[in-house]
N, C-alpha and C positions, 0 to 999 in steps of 0.2 A: 759402787752403786750410788747414783746421784738422782736427786729429784729434778724433774724436768716437766715443763708444760707440754701439752700435746702439740701445740703450734711449734714450739722450739724443737721437738723431736723430729717433726717433718722437715724443718729447716736444716737440721743436722744431717738427716738422711740425704737430702738434696746435695748439701755441701760435700759429704763424704763420697757420694756417688760421682760427683763432678771431679773431685780430686783424684779418684781412682781411675777414671775413664774420661779421656779428653773428648770422646764423641758424645758425651751427655751434654745436652743444651736445654735451656729453659726458654719458653716463649709464652706470651700471653699479654693481656691488657694490663698495663701498669705493674708488671712483675719485676721490672728493673729498677728504675729510679725510686718508685713509690714502695717497692717491696711487696706488691700484691695487695688486693683489696682488704685482706685481713692481716697483712704483714708477714705472711708465711715465708716469702723469699727475701726478706729484708737482709741487706748486707751481702748478698750473693753477687750482685753486679760489681760492687767494689772489689770483691775478691777475685772473680773470674773474668771480668771484663764484659763490655757491651756486645762483643761478638758471640758470647755464649749465654748471655741473659738478655733476651731480646724483647723490647716493648713492641707490641704489634698494634696495627690500627684496630678500631672498635668494630671488628667483624669476626665473630666466632667461626663462621663458615670459612673465612680466609685463613685464619690461624690454624684451624684443624686440617685444612687441606695442605698447608705448608708443613705441618707436622708429619702427615702421611708421606709427603714427598721427601722430606728430610730422612725419615726412617728408611724408606726404600733406597735412599742414596748412601746409606752407611752410617748415619748418625743415630743417636738414641734420644729423641726429643721428649721432653716432659712439658706438655701443654696445659696451661691453667685456664679453666672456664670459671668466671667469677662466681656464678651461682648455677646449681644443677639445672634450674629452670631453663637456662640458656643453652643447654645441650640440644634443645629442639633445633638449633641452628647448625649443628655439626653432624646431623644424622647421615647425610650422604657420604661425607668423607670417612666417618667412623664406621657406619654400618654397611655401606655398599662398597667401600674401598678397603679400608684397613682390615676389617674382619674377613674379607673374602680373598685378600691378596695371596696368601699361602696356597689356597685351593686353586685360584685362577692360574697361578704360575706353576702348578704341578709340584709344589713343595720346594721350588728353586729360590724363592724369595720370601722374606717375612717382613713384618712391620713392627719392629721393636720400639714402640712408643707407649707413653703413659699419658692418659688424660686425667688430670687432677681436678676435682670439683667438690665444693661443699654443698651439702643438702641439709634439710631438716628445719623444724620450727623451734619455737621457744623464745624467739627474739622479737616477735611482733612485726615480722617483715612482710606479712601478707601472702596472698595466694600466688604471686608471681616470683617470689624469692624464697620460698620455704618448702618446695615440693621434694619428695623422695621418689625418684624415678628409676631406681636401680633395677626393678623388674623388667623394664624395657630392654636394658642392655644384657641382662642375664638370659634373655630369650633369643639372643643373636649368636648363632654358631660362629666361633672364631674370636669372640671377645671373652676376656676374663674380667671379673668384677670383684673388687675388694673393698671392705669397709671396716677399718680397725676401731677398737673401742677405747684404747688407752695409749699413752705415749710410747711404751715399749713396743707394742704391736704396730703402732703407726710407723715407727722407725724401721722395724724389721720387715714389714710387709712392703713398704715403699722401696726399700733397697732391692727386695726380690722382684717387685714389679718393674723397676728400671732395668734389671738384669735379664728379664724374661724376653724371649725372642718374639713374642706375639703382643698385640695391643692389649693393654690393661686399663680399665676404668677404675681409678682410685678415688674412693668417696670419703670425704671428711665431714663430720657433723659440726656445724658452726658452733653449737653450744658446748662442744668439747674443747675448743681451741685453748681456753684458759685453764683447763683441767690439769692438775699436777699429778705426777706418778713417778715411781722409781724406774729408772732406766740403767741397765748395767753399764759399767765403764767401757766395755767392749761389747756393745749390743749385738746379739746374733741376728743374722738374716733369716727370717722366718719363711718356711715353704708356703707357697700359695696352695689353697685347697685343703688346708688342715685346720680343724677347729681346736679349741682349747677348753678344758673343763676348769672353770674358775671356782666352783664350789661343789663339793660332793654331796649327794643326798640319796635318800632311799625311797621316798614316797612319790615323787613326780619329777620329770625333766622339763626344764624351761630352756628353750632355744631362742637366742636373740643375736643381734649384731649391732655394731655401732653404739649410739647413745642408748638404745633400748636395752643394752646389756646392764646398764646401771639401774634402769627401771626394774629389770628382773632381779638384780641383786638386792634392791630395796624390798621388793616383794618377798624374796626368800627370807630376809631378816624378820619381816612381819610374821610370816608363817611359822618361823622357828619359835616364836613366842607362844604359838598355839600347839607346839609339839609336832609340826609338819616339817619334814625334811625335804627341801627342794634342791635338785642338782641343776647347776647353771652351765649351759654350753654356749660359749662365745663362738659363733660361726666363723667370724673373721673373713673368710672368702665366701662369696655368694655364688660365684660361678668360676671354677667348679666348687661345689660344696661338699663337705665331709660327711656323707651319709653313713659311713662306717662308724664314726664316733657317735653320731646321733643315735644310730640303731643300737650300739653297745650300751649307751646310757638308757635308752628305752627298755632294753632287756633287763636292766637292773631295777628300774623304778616302775615300769609297766603303765606309765601315764605320761602324756606329753602335752605341753602348751607351747605355742610358738608366738613370739612377740616381735613386732616391728612397727616403726612409726609410719611407714608408707600406708596408703589406702589398703584396706583388707582385700577388697575384690580383685581377683586375678593377680595377687601379689606373690612375693617370695614364699610367704607362709603357706600358700595354697599348694605350691610344688612340694614343700617338705611334708605337708599333711598327706598329699596323695601318695608320695613315695613310701612313707612310713606305713600307711594303711595297706600298701602292697607288700613290701618285704618284711614289715614288722607286725603284721596283723595278729599273729599268734601270741605276741608279747603284750598286747593291749588288754588292760583290765578296765578301761574307761574311754570315753570319747576323746579324740584329739581336738583341742580347742585353739583358736587364734585370738590374739588381742592386738588390734591394730586401729588405724584411723578409719573414721566413717567415710562413705563414698560422697565426698564433697570437697571443695577447695579449702585450703587452710585459711581460717579467719584472721583478720587483723586484730580484733579485740582481744586483749590479754585474757579476759575471763573465758571467752569462747575458745581461744586457742588452747588454754589449759584443759578445758573439757574435751577438746578435739584429740589431744595427744594421749597415748596410752599412759596410764598411771600405775604405780605400784599396787594401789588398791584394786584396780581392775584385773591386774595380773593375779593377785592373790585370790580374788573371787573366782577366777577361771580355774585355778588349781583346786580350790575347794569344790567347785562344781564337778570336775573330773574325778575327784576322790569320792564324791557322793554316788 
């Protein structure tokens, strides 16, 4: 067991996947010589060569289209989009082509590609470099969406995403890149679509993913001082999501709070709430609540951005409210 930064775990997953399978290639703006805008792919071009780690022109639409074509041609491309905000420019290739190919070809062809992209605030990057747009992609049949919360799950889920026969949107929170965590010497490949219970509890379930998991854990620690026991479910995969684990946790605690950094309206939390109100209604002893961002762009100002993002205090308040 070794301590590793989140960024390094992703880099290691890419390196291990490329070493194991010569069809895995990387492409994106500055992913080669510069090692990516956040340094995630640093060193991979030196190890695997410029033919497998390709710097592309500054055109997200072009590099996404190239990734779809490469995947249909027998490769396993991993394409990086510098900021999730820029996925607006890849929508045709990803949503209309990659997501639909298996259906359009009657199951004869698939698109085994991964689109890696960082999302989230906390760095003062403003409204065009801080958005969380995962609900867009979770709404599209044919796409899988993953958002790990720590180095070990980042490694295991990225390896699974690269091996998957269908397109996967792999989301990394910028504020987690420097985070350290323990990673096994031989880290396991984690199945997509499976959640993890990070903290057991009896009074309420808190479901989160990505950086919001740590907000939820901090809230649980605050609540524990008041004698309130909160169970934390790390969703890991947004599409498909592990409703079985969430329902089992709700059946134990009988109260549910969903936390995410994305805007609350029409978000991932809304789907979880609706589904649990349907299949878990008889287990509920209080209202299901969401803690998320308000319906507005992410502010530049540090103070305003802090107020915009979900906090442990807001999560703890939601748990107290559903217990009341």
